[in-house]
C-alpha positions as CSV (number, residue, x, y, z in Angstrom):
1,M,-211.5,88.3,70.9
2,T,-213.2,91.8,71.1
3,P,-212.8,93.9,67.9
4,T,-211.8,97.4,68.1
5,T,-212.3,100.1,65.3
6,T,-211.7,103.6,64.5
7,E,-215.5,104.0,64.0
8,P,-218.3,103.1,66.5
9,Q,-218.6,99.3,66.9
10,G,-222.1,99.1,65.7
11,G,-221.3,101.2,62.4
12,D,-222.5,104.9,62.0
13,A,-224.9,105.9,59.5
14,N,-222.1,107.1,57.2
15,V,-220.4,103.7,57.5
16,K,-223.4,101.7,57.0
17,R,-224.3,103.9,53.9
18,Y,-220.9,103.4,52.0
19,L,-219.4,100.1,53.2
20,P,-221.9,97.9,51.2
21,W,-220.6,99.7,48.2
22,V,-217.0,99.2,49.0
23,V,-217.4,95.5,49.3
24,A,-219.7,95.3,46.4
25,I,-217.0,96.7,44.2
26,A,-214.2,94.2,45.2
27,L,-217.0,91.4,44.8
28,F,-217.6,92.8,41.3
29,M,-214.0,92.5,40.4
30,E,-213.8,88.8,41.5
31,Q,-217.2,87.8,39.8
32,L,-216.1,89.8,36.6
33,D,-212.8,87.9,36.4
34,S,-214.2,84.4,37.1
35,T,-216.9,84.7,34.4
36,I,-215.0,86.6,31.8
37,I,-212.2,83.8,31.7
38,N,-215.0,81.0,31.4
39,T,-216.4,82.3,27.9
40,A,-212.7,82.7,26.6
41,V,-211.7,79.2,27.3
42,P,-211.9,77.9,23.9
43,A,-210.2,80.9,22.2
44,M,-207.4,80.6,24.8
45,A,-207.1,76.9,24.2
46,A,-206.8,77.4,20.4
47,S,-204.2,80.4,21.0
48,L,-202.1,78.4,23.3
49,H,-202.5,75.0,21.4
50,V,-204.1,72.9,24.2
51,T,-207.4,71.3,24.6
52,P,-210.1,73.4,26.4
53,L,-210.6,70.9,29.2
54,S,-206.8,71.1,29.9
55,L,-207.3,74.8,30.8
56,K,-209.3,73.9,33.9
57,A,-206.0,74.4,35.7
58,V,-206.3,78.1,34.8
59,V,-209.6,78.4,36.4
60,S,-209.1,75.9,39.2
61,S,-205.7,77.2,40.2
62,Y,-207.3,80.5,41.1
63,I,-210.1,78.9,43.1
64,L,-207.6,76.7,44.7
65,S,-205.1,79.4,45.8
66,L,-208.3,81.1,47.1
67,A,-209.2,78.0,49.3
68,V,-205.6,77.6,50.7
69,C,-204.9,81.3,51.6
70,I,-208.4,82.2,53.0
71,P,-207.6,80.7,56.4
72,I,-205.1,83.4,57.1
73,S,-207.4,86.2,56.2
74,G,-209.1,86.3,59.6
75,W,-205.8,86.5,61.3
76,M,-204.5,89.1,59.0
77,A,-207.5,91.3,59.4
78,D,-207.2,90.9,63.4
79,R,-203.5,91.7,63.2
80,F,-203.3,94.5,60.5
81,G,-206.9,95.8,60.4
82,T,-209.6,95.4,57.7
83,R,-208.6,98.6,55.9
84,R,-205.0,97.9,55.2
85,V,-205.5,94.2,54.3
86,F,-208.4,95.0,52.1
87,S,-206.5,97.8,50.4
88,I,-203.3,95.6,49.7
89,A,-205.6,92.8,48.4
90,V,-207.3,94.8,45.9
91,T,-203.8,96.4,44.9
92,L,-202.3,92.8,44.5
93,F,-205.5,91.9,42.5
94,T,-205.2,94.6,40.0
95,L,-201.5,94.0,39.3
96,S,-202.0,90.3,39.0
97,S,-204.8,91.0,36.5
98,I,-202.3,93.0,34.3
99,L,-199.8,89.8,34.8
100,C,-202.4,87.5,33.5
101,G,-203.0,89.6,30.5
102,L,-199.1,89.7,29.6
103,S,-198.9,85.8,30.0
104,V,-197.7,84.0,26.8
105,N,-198.3,80.4,27.8
106,V,-200.1,78.3,30.1
107,P,-197.5,78.1,33.0
108,M,-197.3,82.0,33.2
109,L,-200.9,82.2,33.0
110,V,-201.5,79.8,35.8
111,A,-198.7,81.5,38.0
112,A,-200.3,84.9,37.6
113,R,-203.7,83.4,38.3
114,I,-202.4,81.8,41.7
115,L,-201.2,85.3,42.6
116,Q,-204.6,86.6,41.8
117,G,-206.2,84.1,43.8
118,I,-204.0,84.7,47.1
119,S,-205.1,88.5,46.7
120,A,-208.7,87.5,46.2
121,A,-208.4,85.3,49.4
122,M,-207.9,88.5,51.4
123,M,-210.9,90.4,49.7
124,L,-213.8,88.1,50.1
125,P,-213.6,87.1,53.8
126,V,-212.3,90.5,55.1
127,G,-215.1,92.5,53.2
128,R,-217.6,90.0,54.7
129,L,-216.2,90.4,58.1
130,A,-216.4,94.1,57.7
131,I,-220.2,93.7,57.1
132,I,-220.7,91.4,59.9
133,R,-219.1,93.6,62.3
134,T,-220.9,96.8,61.1
135,F,-224.4,95.7,60.9
136,P,-226.5,93.9,63.8
137,K,-227.8,90.5,63.1
138,S,-231.5,91.9,62.2
139,E,-229.9,94.0,59.4
140,L,-227.4,91.3,58.2
141,L,-229.5,89.6,55.6
142,T,-230.4,93.0,54.0
143,A,-227.0,94.3,53.9
144,M,-225.6,91.1,52.6
145,N,-228.3,91.3,49.7
146,F,-227.3,94.7,49.0
147,V,-223.7,93.8,48.6
148,I,-224.4,91.0,46.3
149,I,-226.9,92.9,43.9
150,P,-224.2,95.2,42.6
151,A,-221.7,92.3,42.6
152,L,-223.9,90.4,40.2
153,I,-223.3,92.9,37.6
154,G,-219.9,91.0,37.0
155,P,-221.5,87.9,36.0
156,L,-224.1,89.8,33.9
157,L,-221.3,91.8,32.2
158,G,-218.5,89.1,32.2
159,P,-219.8,86.6,29.7
160,T,-220.7,89.2,27.1
161,I,-217.5,91.1,27.5
162,G,-215.5,88.3,27.3
163,G,-217.3,87.0,24.1
164,L,-216.9,90.3,22.6
165,I,-213.4,90.7,23.4
166,V,-212.3,87.2,22.2
167,H,-214.3,87.7,18.9
168,W,-212.7,91.3,18.1
169,L,-209.4,91.3,20.3
170,P,-206.8,89.0,21.4
171,W,-207.9,87.1,24.6
172,Q,-205.2,88.6,26.8
173,A,-207.3,91.8,26.7
174,I,-210.2,90.2,29.0
175,F,-207.7,90.8,32.0
176,F,-207.2,94.4,31.5
177,V,-210.9,95.2,32.1
178,N,-210.4,95.1,36.0
179,V,-207.6,97.7,36.0
180,P,-210.0,100.6,36.1
181,V,-212.4,98.9,38.4
182,G,-209.5,98.2,40.8
183,L,-208.4,101.8,40.9
184,G,-211.9,103.0,41.6
185,A,-212.1,100.3,44.4
186,L,-208.9,101.6,45.9
187,W,-210.3,105.1,46.0
188,M,-213.5,104.0,47.8
189,I,-211.6,101.9,50.3
190,R,-209.5,104.9,51.3
191,R,-212.6,107.0,52.0
192,H,-215.0,104.6,53.4
193,M,-213.6,101.1,54.6
194,P,-213.7,100.8,58.5
195,D,-210.7,99.5,60.4
196,Y,-211.6,96.8,62.6
197,R,-209.0,94.8,64.3
198,A,-208.5,92.8,67.4
199,E,-207.4,94.0,70.8
200,A,-205.0,91.2,71.2
201,T,-203.9,89.1,68.1
202,R,-203.5,85.3,68.4
203,P,-200.5,83.8,67.0
204,L,-200.7,82.3,63.5
205,D,-201.0,78.7,63.5
206,V,-198.3,77.9,61.2
207,I,-198.2,74.1,61.6
208,G,-202.2,74.1,61.0
209,L,-201.6,76.2,57.7
210,V,-199.2,73.7,56.6
211,L,-201.3,70.7,57.3
212,F,-204.5,72.1,56.1
213,G,-203.2,73.9,53.0
214,S,-201.1,71.0,51.8
215,G,-203.9,68.6,52.3
216,V,-206.3,70.7,50.3
217,A,-204.0,71.5,47.7
218,L,-202.9,67.8,46.9
219,L,-206.6,66.7,47.0
220,S,-207.6,69.3,44.4
221,W,-204.6,68.4,42.3
222,L,-205.3,64.7,42.4
223,L,-208.9,65.7,40.9
224,E,-207.4,67.7,38.1
225,I,-204.7,65.2,37.3
226,F,-207.3,62.3,37.1
227,G,-209.1,64.4,34.4
228,E,-206.0,65.0,32.2
229,H,-203.4,62.4,32.8
230,Y,-203.1,58.7,33.2
231,L,-202.2,57.8,37.0
232,D,-201.8,54.2,38.0
233,A,-204.0,53.1,40.8
234,T,-201.3,52.6,43.3
235,S,-199.7,55.9,43.0
236,A,-203.3,57.6,43.0
237,S,-204.3,55.7,46.2
238,I,-201.2,56.6,47.9
239,L,-201.6,60.3,47.0
240,F,-205.2,60.1,47.9
241,A,-204.5,58.6,51.4
242,L,-201.7,61.3,51.8
243,S,-204.2,64.2,51.4
244,L,-206.8,62.6,53.7
245,A,-204.1,61.9,56.4
246,L,-203.0,65.6,56.2
247,L,-206.5,66.9,56.7
248,A,-206.9,64.2,59.5
249,A,-203.8,65.5,61.1
250,Y,-205.0,69.0,61.1
251,V,-208.3,67.8,62.8
252,L,-206.3,66.3,65.5
253,H,-203.9,69.4,65.8
254,A,-206.8,71.7,65.8
255,R,-208.2,69.9,68.8
256,T,-205.2,70.4,71.0
257,A,-203.8,73.8,69.6
258,L,-204.5,76.8,71.8
259,H,-205.0,79.0,68.7
260,P,-206.0,76.9,65.8
261,L,-206.0,78.0,62.3
262,L,-209.6,77.1,61.8
263,Q,-211.6,76.8,65.1
264,L,-213.4,73.7,64.5
265,A,-215.5,73.9,67.9
266,L,-217.7,76.5,65.8
267,F,-219.2,73.4,63.9
268,R,-221.1,72.6,67.2
269,V,-223.4,75.5,66.4
270,R,-226.1,73.8,64.2
271,T,-226.8,76.7,61.9
272,F,-223.2,77.2,61.3
273,R,-222.6,73.6,60.8
274,V,-225.5,72.9,58.5
275,S,-224.7,76.0,56.3
276,V,-221.1,75.4,55.9
277,V,-221.2,71.5,55.5
278,G,-224.6,71.3,53.4
279,G,-223.4,74.2,51.3
280,F,-220.2,72.6,50.7
281,I,-222.0,69.6,49.2
282,T,-224.4,71.8,47.4
283,R,-221.7,73.8,45.7
284,L,-220.0,70.6,44.6
285,G,-222.9,70.5,41.9
286,L,-222.8,74.1,41.1
287,G,-219.1,74.4,41.1
288,G,-218.6,73.0,37.5
289,M,-221.5,74.7,35.7
290,P,-219.6,78.0,34.9
291,F,-216.8,76.0,33.2
292,L,-219.0,73.4,31.5
293,L,-221.8,75.8,30.0
294,P,-219.5,77.7,27.8
295,L,-218.1,74.3,26.4
296,L,-221.9,73.3,26.0
297,Y,-222.7,76.2,23.9
298,Q,-219.4,76.7,22.0
299,I,-218.2,73.4,21.5
300,G,-221.4,71.3,21.7
301,L,-223.8,73.8,19.9
302,G,-221.1,75.3,17.8
303,L,-222.0,79.0,19.0
304,P,-219.5,81.7,18.7
305,A,-218.1,83.1,22.0
306,W,-220.1,86.2,21.8
307,Q,-223.4,84.2,21.7
308,S,-222.2,81.9,24.4
309,G,-221.8,84.9,26.6
310,M,-225.4,86.2,25.9
311,L,-226.6,82.8,27.0
312,M,-225.0,83.2,30.3
313,M,-226.7,86.5,31.0
314,P,-230.2,85.3,32.0
315,A,-228.9,83.5,35.1
316,A,-227.2,86.8,36.3
317,V,-230.4,88.7,35.6
318,A,-232.6,86.3,37.5
319,A,-230.2,86.3,40.4
320,M,-230.5,89.9,40.8
321,G,-234.1,89.7,40.8
322,M,-234.2,87.3,43.3
323,K,-232.0,89.2,45.6
324,L,-234.8,91.8,45.8
325,I,-237.2,89.4,47.1
326,A,-235.1,86.9,48.9
327,V,-235.5,88.6,52.5
328,R,-239.3,88.5,52.2
329,V,-239.1,84.9,51.0
330,L,-237.0,83.8,54.0
331,R,-239.0,85.7,56.6
332,R,-242.1,84.1,55.2
333,F,-240.9,80.4,55.1
334,G,-237.8,80.0,57.0
335,Y,-234.4,78.9,56.3
336,R,-235.2,75.3,56.6
337,S,-238.2,75.1,54.2
338,V,-236.4,77.3,51.6
339,L,-233.2,75.3,51.6
340,I,-234.8,72.0,51.4
341,V,-237.0,72.7,48.5
342,N,-234.6,75.3,46.8
343,T,-231.9,72.8,46.7
344,V,-233.9,70.1,45.0
345,M,-235.0,72.7,42.4
346,I,-231.3,73.7,41.6
347,G,-230.7,69.9,41.1
348,L,-233.4,69.6,38.7
349,T,-232.4,72.7,36.8
350,I,-228.9,71.4,36.4
351,S,-230.1,68.1,35.2
352,L,-232.1,69.7,32.6
353,F,-229.0,70.9,30.8
354,S,-228.6,67.5,29.6
355,Q,-231.6,67.8,27.4
356,I,-230.1,70.6,25.4
357,T,-229.3,69.9,21.8
358,P,-228.6,71.7,18.6
359,N,-232.4,71.4,18.0
360,T,-233.3,73.1,21.3
361,P,-235.0,76.7,20.8
362,I,-232.8,79.4,22.1
363,L,-236.0,80.6,24.2
364,L,-235.9,77.3,26.1
365,I,-232.1,77.7,26.9
366,V,-232.9,81.4,28.1
367,L,-235.6,80.2,30.4
368,L,-233.5,77.4,31.9
369,G,-230.9,80.0,32.5
370,L,-233.4,82.2,34.1
371,T,-234.6,79.6,36.3
372,Q,-231.2,78.4,37.4
373,G,-230.1,81.9,38.2
374,F,-233.3,82.4,40.2
375,F,-232.8,79.4,42.5
376,N,-228.8,79.8,42.7
377,S,-229.4,83.3,44.0
378,L,-231.8,82.2,46.8
379,Q,-229.6,79.5,47.9
380,F,-226.3,81.6,48.2
381,S,-228.5,84.3,50.3
382,S,-229.8,81.7,52.5
383,M,-226.7,79.6,53.1
384,N,-224.3,82.6,53.5
385,S,-226.7,84.6,55.9
386,M,-227.5,81.7,57.9
387,A,-224.1,80.8,58.9
388,Y,-223.9,83.7,61.2
389,A,-227.3,83.5,62.8
390,D,-225.9,82.0,66.2
391,I,-222.4,83.1,66.1
392,K,-221.2,85.3,68.9
393,G,-219.6,88.7,68.1
394,E,-215.9,87.6,69.2
395,D,-216.2,84.6,66.9
396,S,-217.2,86.5,63.7
397,S,-213.7,86.7,62.2
398,M,-213.0,82.9,62.6
399,A,-216.7,82.0,61.4
400,S,-216.1,84.3,58.2
401,T,-212.7,82.6,57.7
402,I,-214.2,79.1,57.9
403,A,-217.2,79.7,55.8
404,S,-215.1,81.5,53.1
405,S,-212.6,78.7,53.2
406,M,-215.1,76.0,52.8
407,Q,-217.0,77.8,50.1
408,Q,-214.0,78.2,48.0
409,M,-212.9,74.5,48.6
410,S,-216.3,73.3,47.4
411,M,-216.2,75.4,44.1
412,S,-212.7,74.2,43.6
413,F,-213.6,70.6,44.0
414,G,-216.9,71.0,42.0
415,L,-215.1,72.5,39.1
416,A,-212.5,69.7,39.1
417,F,-215.2,67.1,39.7
418,G,-217.4,68.3,36.8
419,S,-214.3,68.4,34.4
420,L,-213.4,64.9,35.6
421,I,-217.0,63.7,34.9
422,A,-217.0,65.2,31.6
423,G,-213.6,63.9,30.7
424,W,-214.5,60.5,31.9
425,F,-217.4,60.1,29.7
426,L,-215.7,61.6,26.8
427,G,-213.1,58.8,27.0
428,G,-210.4,58.6,24.5
429,L,-212.3,60.5,21.9
430,P,-211.2,63.9,20.6
431,Q,-212.7,67.0,22.0
432,S,-213.1,68.3,18.4
433,N,-215.9,65.6,18.1
434,H,-219.0,67.8,18.7
435,V,-221.3,64.8,19.4
436,A,-219.0,63.2,21.7
437,V,-218.6,66.4,23.7
438,M,-222.1,66.9,23.9
439,G,-222.8,63.3,25.2
440,A,-220.1,63.8,27.9
441,L,-221.4,67.0,29.0
442,H,-225.1,65.5,29.3
443,H,-223.8,63.0,31.4
444,A,-221.8,65.5,33.6
445,F,-225.0,67.4,34.2
446,L,-227.0,64.7,35.2
447,T,-224.3,63.6,37.7
448,L,-224.0,67.1,39.3
449,G,-227.7,67.4,39.4
450,A,-228.1,64.2,41.3
451,I,-225.4,65.3,43.8
452,T,-227.2,68.5,44.4
453,I,-230.6,67.0,44.9
454,L,-228.9,64.6,47.5
455,S,-227.3,67.6,49.2
456,S,-230.8,68.6,50.3
457,L,-230.8,66.0,52.9
458,S,-228.4,67.7,55.0
459,F,-231.1,70.7,55.4
460,W,-233.5,68.5,57.1
461,T,-231.5,68.8,60.4
462,L,-232.5,72.4,60.7
463,R,-235.2,73.1,63.1
464,P,-238.2,75.3,61.9
465,H,-237.0,78.6,63.8
466,D,-233.4,78.4,63.1
467,G,-231.9,81.6,61.7
468,D,-235.0,83.6,62.8
469,S,-232.3,86.1,64.3
470,V,-231.3,87.1,60.7
471,S,-234.3,86.4,58.6
472,R,-236.9,87.9,61.1
473,G,-234.9,89.9,63.3
474,Q,-235.7,88.0,66.4
475,V,-233.5,87.3,69.3
476,A,-232.4,83.8,69.0
477,T,-230.3,81.8,71.6
478,R,-227.3,79.9,70.3
479,Q,-228.2,76.3,69.4
480,S,-226.0,73.4,69.6
481,A,-226.5,70.0,68.1
């Protein structure tokens, strides 16, 4: 579908100057919200009289609602325009943050987080779509990196602010931090957000939405239930088979539907397929880290929340530093080499967290955090930008929707999987047992690290010059498998 806009298709100088800042503010809100809550999990658990691991529903419900609702974001942007959808999403995100702060029990908090996730589902892909349609491919990597650098301030401030808040104030206060940020974002959107939309809107694939959404939701719910409740093998097998059947039914439906929710034909494009599928497996290993690390620092090492937050900062600092050189690294070595080597390095750094004990010097923990943030940042820059290297302009909305959906699904599954592994190795021992928690977390880090290393095999299918249209500004033909 050919997009139409209220500005020139390529984006004039004014749009190119301010659009990255508009999207960065929205990403800042999301990143601040997701990182600030992780540090507060132990304090929230104590206040709500539940175990810390059981609060993964508060984190996973947000990510899961993102994954379920993102598939309709591209359709909404094509139908109502990027400016209107982005503005409504930021407004709802701000209001739902207030509702989270007003929650008095876990069910209320989970419900508010679901609403927050639904609004965030419109923010990330629609903002990314606006960037893709504004900048040519030769400028896309630089533009995306510029967007991410301000957004990384969220993870930089989140753990520290969260730790200080729960140390001095009630944990509910952490959700009110985003209110002034949301108001500032709305002012920027009104002035600088371009209004891209399609000339002819495709009908919404309701059947596909039901099949895909219910399959993803059921599968993630099973992962969560396995980690917290006893479920007999027969019931678990039936529900697992049902979730796979729903997803398989969607695949069959998408092959024959005239306007499928997610256009699976795009997976024939090699760079897109490897970026999305390989990135999915890689993020399974990374998805559990933001949840498990605060537990390691606060329960395993016995540190207060504010010190735990400080230990989360080095990764964000290193990530910001890597964004400044990522373009040159990819231009020099290419996507294939970078992704193969970098994925292995990420797996090794995750595994090294299994060596942290109360006797480990703080300096070594900080250096490990810096190393992980450095490699994680390069990985996300590479996977996110390569996905659009060989995608045609008319397919950019669908490509952004699919990539965002799979990204959030992998993070949701990774969170549930990491918690499941930690709970499995913990067994029936109480979570107040610091030694037992430390051992369970060590096994979880080793498992997640091994999965991440194995995911590097998917990037061997790339060719040496794949992605050159993005990393080196060269004209590349659309490559298929």
